[in-house]
C-alpha positions as CSV (number, residue, x, y, z in Angstrom):
1,M,0.0,0.0,0.0
2,E,2.8,2.4,1.0
3,I,4.7,1.5,-2.2
4,A,1.7,2.3,-4.3
5,Q,1.1,5.6,-2.6
6,T,4.8,6.5,-3.0
7,K,4.7,5.7,-6.8
8,A,1.5,7.7,-7.1
9,V,3.2,10.8,-5.5
10,E,6.2,10.3,-7.7
11,L,4.0,10.2,-10.8
12,E,2.2,13.3,-9.7
13,V,5.5,15.2,-9.1
14,T,6.8,14.0,-12.5
15,A,3.6,15.2,-14.2
16,E,3.8,18.6,-12.4
17,R,7.4,19.1,-13.5
18,S,6.5,18.2,-17.1
19,S,3.6,20.6,-17.0
20,I,5.7,23.5,-15.6
21,K,8.5,22.9,-18.1
22,K,6.0,23.0,-21.0
23,V,4.6,26.3,-19.6
24,V,8.1,27.7,-19.1
25,G,9.1,26.7,-22.7
26,A,6.0,28.4,-24.1
27,A,6.5,31.6,-22.1
28,M,10.2,31.8,-23.0
29,A,9.7,31.2,-26.7
30,G,7.4,34.2,-27.0
31,T,9.4,36.3,-24.6
32,I,12.7,35.7,-26.5
33,A,11.0,36.7,-29.7
34,E,9.6,39.9,-28.3
35,W,12.7,41.0,-26.5
36,Y,14.8,40.2,-29.6
37,E,12.8,42.7,-31.4
38,F,12.8,45.3,-28.6
39,F,16.6,45.0,-28.0
40,I,17.5,45.0,-31.6
41,Y,16.1,48.5,-31.7
42,G,18.2,49.5,-28.7
43,I,21.4,48.2,-30.4
44,A,20.5,49.7,-33.8
45,S,19.6,53.1,-32.2
46,T,23.3,53.8,-31.7
47,L,24.9,51.8,-34.5
48,V,22.5,52.7,-37.3
49,F,19.5,54.9,-36.5
50,S,21.5,57.9,-35.2
51,K,23.2,58.0,-38.6
52,I,20.4,57.3,-41.2
53,F,17.3,58.6,-39.4
54,F,18.8,61.4,-37.3
55,P,21.7,63.0,-39.2
56,T,24.0,65.2,-37.1
57,M,23.2,68.9,-37.4
58,G,24.6,72.1,-36.0
59,S,27.3,72.1,-33.3
60,G,25.8,69.1,-31.4
61,G,27.9,66.6,-33.4
62,V,27.5,62.9,-33.3
63,L,26.2,62.9,-29.7
64,M,23.1,64.9,-30.7
65,G,22.2,62.2,-33.3
66,I,22.6,59.5,-30.6
67,I,20.5,61.5,-28.1
68,A,17.7,61.9,-30.7
69,A,17.9,58.1,-31.4
70,F,17.7,57.4,-27.6
71,A,14.7,59.7,-27.4
72,T,12.8,57.5,-29.9
73,Y,14.1,54.5,-27.9
74,A,12.4,56.0,-24.9
75,V,9.1,56.2,-26.9
76,G,8.8,52.4,-26.7
77,F,9.0,52.5,-22.9
78,M,6.4,55.3,-22.8
79,A,4.0,53.0,-24.7
80,R,4.6,50.0,-22.4
81,P,2.4,51.1,-19.5
82,L,-0.5,51.7,-21.9
83,G,0.1,48.2,-23.3
84,G,0.4,46.8,-19.8
85,L,-2.9,48.5,-18.8
86,V,-4.8,47.2,-21.9
87,F,-3.4,43.7,-21.9
88,G,-3.5,43.5,-18.2
89,H,-7.2,44.4,-18.0
90,Y,-8.2,41.9,-20.7
91,G,-5.7,39.3,-19.6
92,D,-7.3,39.2,-16.1
93,K,-10.7,38.9,-17.8
94,Y,-10.1,36.5,-20.7
95,G,-6.9,34.8,-19.8
96,R,-3.1,35.2,-20.2
97,K,-2.7,33.0,-23.3
98,K,-5.0,34.9,-25.7
99,L,-3.4,38.3,-24.9
100,L,0.1,36.9,-25.2
101,Q,-0.6,35.6,-28.7
102,I,-1.9,39.0,-29.7
103,S,1.1,40.9,-28.3
104,L,3.5,38.6,-30.0
105,I,1.9,39.2,-33.5
106,L,1.7,42.9,-32.9
107,V,5.4,43.4,-32.0
108,G,6.5,41.2,-34.8
109,V,4.6,43.2,-37.4
110,A,5.9,46.5,-36.0
111,T,9.5,45.3,-36.0
112,F,9.3,43.8,-39.6
113,L,8.0,47.2,-40.9
114,M,10.9,49.0,-39.2
115,G,13.2,47.2,-41.6
116,C,11.2,48.7,-44.5
117,I,11.4,52.4,-43.6
118,P,13.3,54.6,-46.1
119,T,16.1,56.7,-44.7
120,F,16.1,60.4,-43.9
121,A,17.9,61.1,-47.1
122,S,15.1,59.5,-49.1
123,I,11.9,60.9,-47.4
124,G,13.1,63.5,-44.9
125,Y,11.4,63.8,-41.6
126,A,8.7,61.3,-42.5
127,A,11.4,58.6,-41.8
128,P,11.9,59.3,-38.1
129,A,8.1,60.0,-37.8
130,I,7.3,56.5,-39.1
131,L,10.0,55.0,-36.9
132,V,8.5,56.7,-33.8
133,L,5.0,55.4,-34.7
134,L,6.3,51.8,-35.1
135,R,8.4,52.1,-31.9
136,F,5.2,53.1,-30.1
137,I,3.4,50.1,-31.4
138,Q,6.3,47.8,-30.5
139,G,6.4,49.2,-27.0
140,F,2.7,48.8,-26.6
141,A,2.9,45.2,-27.5
142,V,5.9,44.5,-25.3
143,G,4.0,46.2,-22.4
144,G,1.6,43.3,-22.4
145,E,4.2,40.6,-22.9
146,W,6.1,40.6,-19.6
147,G,3.2,40.4,-17.2
148,G,1.4,37.7,-19.2
149,A,4.5,35.5,-19.6
150,M,5.6,35.9,-16.0
151,L,2.1,35.1,-14.6
152,L,1.7,32.2,-16.9
153,V,4.7,30.7,-15.3
154,G,4.2,32.0,-11.7
155,E,0.7,30.7,-11.5
156,H,1.8,27.2,-12.6
157,S,4.8,27.1,-10.3
158,P,5.0,25.4,-6.9
159,E,5.4,27.9,-4.0
160,H,8.8,26.7,-3.0
161,Q,10.2,27.0,-6.5
162,R,8.4,30.1,-7.9
163,G,11.6,32.2,-7.9
164,F,13.5,29.6,-9.9
165,W,10.8,29.0,-12.5
166,T,9.9,32.6,-13.0
167,S,13.5,33.5,-13.5
168,F,13.4,31.6,-16.9
169,P,11.2,34.2,-18.6
170,Q,13.3,36.9,-16.9
171,A,16.4,35.2,-18.4
172,A,14.6,35.0,-21.8
173,A,15.1,38.8,-22.1
174,C,18.9,38.1,-21.9
175,A,18.4,35.4,-24.6
176,G,16.5,37.8,-26.8
177,N,19.5,40.2,-26.4
178,V,21.9,37.5,-27.2
179,L,20.0,36.6,-30.3
180,A,19.8,40.3,-31.4
181,S,23.6,40.7,-30.8
182,L,24.4,37.4,-32.6
183,V,22.3,38.4,-35.7
184,L,23.8,41.9,-35.9
185,L,27.3,40.6,-35.2
186,S,26.9,38.1,-38.1
187,L,25.7,40.7,-40.4
188,S,28.4,43.2,-39.5
189,A,31.0,40.5,-40.0
190,L,29.7,39.4,-43.4
191,L,29.2,42.9,-44.7
192,V,31.5,45.8,-45.2
193,P,30.5,48.8,-42.9
194,E,29.0,50.7,-45.8
195,D,26.7,47.8,-46.8
196,F,25.7,47.1,-43.2
197,L,24.7,50.7,-42.7
198,A,22.9,50.9,-46.1
199,W,20.8,47.8,-46.0
200,G,22.3,44.9,-44.0
201,W,20.8,46.0,-40.7
202,R,17.3,45.6,-42.2
203,I,17.7,41.8,-42.4
204,A,17.9,41.6,-38.6
205,F,14.4,43.3,-38.4
206,W,12.9,41.2,-41.2
207,L,14.0,38.0,-39.4
208,S,11.5,38.9,-36.6
209,A,8.8,37.4,-38.8
210,V,10.4,33.9,-38.6
211,I,11.1,34.3,-34.8
212,V,7.6,35.4,-34.1
213,F,6.1,32.4,-36.1
214,I,8.2,29.9,-34.0
215,G,7.2,31.6,-30.7
216,Y,3.5,31.7,-31.7
217,Y,3.5,28.0,-32.6
218,I,5.1,26.9,-29.4
219,R,2.9,29.2,-27.2
220,K,-0.5,28.3,-28.7
221,N,-0.7,24.9,-26.9
222,V,-0.2,26.1,-23.3
223,E,-3.2,26.0,-20.9
224,E,-4.3,28.6,-18.3
225,S,-3.3,27.8,-14.7
226,D,-5.7,26.2,-12.2
227,V,-5.5,29.3,-9.9
228,F,-6.6,31.5,-12.7
229,K,-9.5,29.2,-13.7
230,E,-10.6,29.1,-10.0
231,S,-10.5,32.9,-9.9
232,I,-12.7,33.3,-13.0
233,E,-15.2,30.7,-11.7
234,R,-15.3,32.5,-8.3
235,Q,-15.9,35.8,-10.0
236,E,-18.7,34.4,-12.1
237,Q,-20.4,32.9,-9.0
238,Q,-20.1,36.2,-7.2
239,Q,-21.1,38.1,-10.3
240,K,-18.0,40.2,-10.1
241,A,-15.7,41.3,-13.0
242,S,-12.0,41.1,-12.9
243,A,-10.4,44.1,-11.3
244,G,-8.5,46.7,-13.2
245,L,-5.8,49.2,-12.4
246,K,-8.2,51.4,-10.5
247,E,-8.9,48.6,-8.1
248,V,-5.2,47.9,-7.8
249,L,-4.3,51.5,-6.8
250,K,-7.4,51.7,-4.5
251,H,-6.8,48.5,-2.5
252,Y,-3.1,47.8,-2.9
253,P,-1.4,51.2,-3.2
254,K,1.6,50.4,-1.1
255,Q,2.3,47.2,-3.0
256,A,1.9,49.0,-6.3
257,I,4.2,51.9,-5.5
258,C,6.9,49.8,-3.8
259,G,6.7,47.1,-6.5
260,M,7.3,49.8,-9.1
261,L,10.1,51.6,-7.3
262,M,12.0,48.5,-6.3
263,R,13.0,48.2,-10.0
264,V,14.3,51.6,-10.9
265,G,17.8,51.1,-9.6
266,E,18.6,47.8,-11.3
267,N,16.7,48.7,-14.5
268,S,18.7,52.0,-14.9
269,A,21.9,50.1,-14.3
270,Y,20.9,47.4,-16.9
271,Y,20.3,49.9,-19.7
272,I,23.4,51.8,-18.9
273,I,25.3,48.5,-19.5
274,V,23.4,47.2,-22.6
275,V,22.6,50.5,-24.4
276,F,24.6,53.5,-23.2
277,S,27.8,51.5,-23.1
278,I,27.5,50.9,-26.9
279,A,27.7,54.7,-27.5
280,Y,30.5,55.1,-24.9
281,L,32.6,52.3,-26.3
282,S,32.0,53.4,-29.9
283,I,32.8,57.1,-29.4
284,Q,35.1,57.3,-26.5
285,M,37.1,54.1,-26.9
286,Q,36.8,53.8,-30.7
287,F,35.7,50.1,-30.5
288,S,34.5,48.6,-33.7
289,Y,30.9,47.4,-34.2
290,P,31.8,43.7,-34.2
291,T,33.8,44.2,-30.9
292,I,30.9,45.9,-29.2
293,L,28.4,43.3,-30.4
294,S,30.8,40.5,-29.2
295,L,30.9,42.1,-25.8
296,L,27.1,42.3,-25.6
297,L,26.8,38.7,-26.8
298,C,29.1,37.4,-24.2
299,A,27.7,39.5,-21.3
300,N,24.1,38.6,-22.0
301,A,25.0,34.9,-22.4
302,F,26.6,35.1,-19.0
303,Q,23.6,36.8,-17.5
304,F,21.2,34.2,-18.9
305,F,22.7,31.5,-16.6
306,S,23.4,33.8,-13.7
307,M,19.8,35.0,-13.8
308,I,18.4,31.5,-13.3
309,S,20.8,30.9,-10.4
310,C,19.7,34.1,-8.8
311,G,16.1,33.1,-9.1
312,A,16.8,29.8,-7.3
313,L,18.7,31.7,-4.7
314,S,15.6,33.9,-4.0
315,D,13.7,30.7,-3.1
316,K,16.4,29.7,-0.6
317,I,17.3,33.0,1.2
318,G,14.2,35.1,0.3
319,R,13.3,37.6,-2.3
320,K,14.3,40.6,-0.3
321,M,17.7,39.3,0.9
322,T,18.6,38.4,-2.7
323,M,17.8,41.9,-3.8
324,Y,19.6,43.5,-0.9
325,I,22.8,41.6,-1.9
326,G,22.3,42.6,-5.5
327,Y,21.9,46.3,-4.8
328,A,24.8,46.3,-2.4
329,G,26.9,44.8,-5.2
330,L,25.8,47.5,-7.6
331,V,26.7,50.2,-5.2
332,L,30.2,48.8,-5.0
333,W,30.4,48.1,-8.7
334,I,29.2,51.4,-10.3
335,P,32.2,53.6,-9.2
336,F,34.6,51.2,-11.0
337,Y,32.5,50.5,-14.1
338,F,33.7,53.2,-16.4
339,A,37.3,52.7,-15.2
340,G,36.9,49.1,-16.5
341,L,35.6,50.4,-19.9
342,N,38.4,53.0,-20.1
343,T,41.1,50.3,-20.0
344,G,40.1,49.6,-23.7
345,E,40.9,45.9,-23.1
346,F,38.3,43.4,-24.2
347,G,38.7,41.2,-21.1
348,W,38.5,44.0,-18.6
349,V,35.5,45.6,-20.3
350,L,33.7,42.2,-20.4
351,L,34.5,41.7,-16.7
352,A,33.1,45.1,-15.8
353,M,29.9,44.4,-17.8
354,C,29.4,40.9,-16.4
355,T,30.0,42.0,-12.8
356,G,27.3,44.6,-13.2
357,L,24.9,42.2,-14.9
358,L,25.4,39.6,-12.1
359,F,24.4,42.0,-9.4
360,Q,21.6,43.4,-11.5
361,G,20.3,39.9,-12.1
362,M,20.2,39.3,-8.3
363,C,17.9,42.3,-8.1
364,Y,15.8,41.4,-11.1
365,A,15.5,37.6,-11.1
366,G,13.0,37.3,-8.3
367,Q,10.9,40.3,-9.2
368,G,8.5,38.3,-11.3
369,A,7.7,36.1,-8.3
370,V,7.4,39.1,-6.0
371,L,4.9,40.8,-8.2
372,A,2.9,37.6,-8.6
373,E,2.8,37.2,-4.8
374,I,1.7,40.7,-3.8
375,F,-1.5,40.9,-5.9
376,P,-4.5,38.6,-6.0
377,T,-5.3,36.7,-9.1
378,R,-8.3,38.9,-10.2
379,M,-6.0,41.9,-10.6
380,R,-2.5,40.3,-10.8
381,Y,-1.9,40.9,-14.5
382,S,-3.0,44.6,-14.2
383,G,-1.0,45.1,-11.0
384,S,2.2,43.5,-12.0
385,S,2.2,45.1,-15.5
386,F,1.6,48.5,-14.0
387,C,4.6,48.1,-11.6
388,Y,6.9,46.7,-14.2
389,Q,6.1,49.1,-17.1
390,I,5.9,52.4,-15.1
391,S,9.2,51.6,-13.5
392,S,10.6,51.0,-17.0
393,I,9.7,54.6,-17.9
394,L,11.2,56.0,-14.8
395,A,14.4,54.0,-15.3
396,G,15.3,52.1,-18.5
397,S,13.7,54.5,-21.0
398,I,15.5,57.6,-19.8
399,A,18.7,56.1,-18.4
400,P,20.7,56.0,-21.7
401,M,19.5,59.5,-22.6
402,I,20.3,61.0,-19.2
403,A,23.7,59.3,-19.2
404,T,24.5,60.7,-22.6
405,L,23.3,64.2,-21.7
406,L,25.4,64.2,-18.5
407,W,28.4,62.9,-20.4
408,K,28.0,65.6,-23.0
409,K,27.5,68.4,-20.4
410,F,30.3,67.5,-18.0
411,D,32.6,65.5,-20.2
412,S,32.9,63.0,-17.4
413,T,31.2,59.8,-16.3
414,L,31.2,60.7,-12.6
415,P,27.8,62.4,-12.7
416,I,26.4,59.2,-14.3
417,T,27.8,57.2,-11.3
418,F,26.0,59.6,-8.8
419,Y,22.8,59.3,-10.9
420,I,22.8,55.5,-10.6
421,L,23.6,55.6,-6.9
422,F,20.6,57.9,-6.4
423,V,18.1,55.6,-8.1
424,I,19.5,52.5,-6.3
425,G,18.8,54.3,-3.0
426,I,15.1,54.7,-4.0
427,S,14.8,51.0,-4.8
428,V,16.4,49.9,-1.5
429,I,14.0,52.0,0.5
430,S,11.1,50.5,-1.4
431,I,12.3,46.9,-0.8
432,I,12.5,47.7,3.0
433,L,8.8,48.7,2.9
434,L,7.7,45.5,1.2
435,K,7.0,42.3,3.1
436,E,8.9,39.1,2.3
437,T,6.8,37.0,-0.1
438,G,9.0,34.0,-0.8
439,G,7.1,30.7,-0.7
440,R,3.7,32.3,-0.4
441,S,0.7,30.4,-1.8
442,L,-1.2,32.3,-4.4
443,R,-4.5,30.8,-3.2
444,E,-3.6,32.2,0.2
445,V,-3.2,35.7,-1.4
446,D,-6.7,35.2,-3.0
447,Q,-8.2,34.2,0.3
448,E,-6.8,37.2,2.1
449,D,-8.2,39.4,-0.7
450,Q,-11.7,37.8,-0.4
451,Q,-11.7,38.3,3.4
452,K,-10.5,41.9,2.9
453,H,-13.4,42.7,0.6
454,A,-16.1,40.4,1.9
């Protein structure tokens, strides 16, 4: 009898692991596709767009073209909260899967069309105008991606491993960046610089159609989680609709504000590394495009694996402690980052980038689990998307542009260091105000919400 029960438990565990792996694979497939497209814009904004869509004018020189390109880069971030709001509202109402499929197609179409835009020399100011419009659509679609993919995994994950499993879609962003770097690196290696700038970069954007098709095919077979189905059934019985952002801010304001601000430090540091550093290494250190892309490829490949390890660590020592260690590491790292870049040595530059990404990963890996654990199911998509996307505006969207402006004004990277230290301080205070959520049952979160609003 005991042997039979043991075998039954083992079969149940095996089935659970198989199910979660399928969900993780589906979430990652789409997330890699969407972040490939989002990051390829970030890389191209410095290497290509600043030259062909924003030609340098006046006394501003090359930095003004880069600042203009970074401004359009920020447009995608500005659109993300709107996408998160719309996709979050309908995702809480109709399910995570359907909205994830729509977001994937939308971002794929926008990215493909970016590769078709004529240059400034051909159609004048219509070129950057079309680019901004497509960037807005791209950002809108990506705004709905993160919350849906993260919750799809988080709601399927066992409580004691939620940090580990949700770190995979977090790491998928790194994989998307690796893929973007690899594609652009291959193109820049196969083509002479003139051809790459003239037409070669467009191929990387057109490839998004293939990547989106693969992601959509893998993602379409995934099922909604039991906890989401239970929530919908409960709402139907109680004749209640899923809650939107208004309800999130009304009933969970502290969680929404702290969940948003806990990200601004690491998110700013991340985009300083993967976006602003491209401009710095290209202009200040005279690194070639292939060298810069090789650095990004290696650094993001490193972070992919470190991110998953950091997610597992958050299950063992807690979400907050993992983030504390990560932010402490970033505080020690940022004063030496530009010194590492200034060596001009590939190995030292890579070490400086990987060290920063390691500590940033410690802050970031468990955030998907945290945001899933602080909101009830009926408003989880709306709440988590709001926190994630608003913080992206306050941090990642403007960090490269602020860093470039500070660098241009003061001709020094020291003000950039102080800027990053300031936003890190905001995040640490926010984490202090949050309760530890590691290992929390999502059904328990829903029960507390029911009691609170009975």
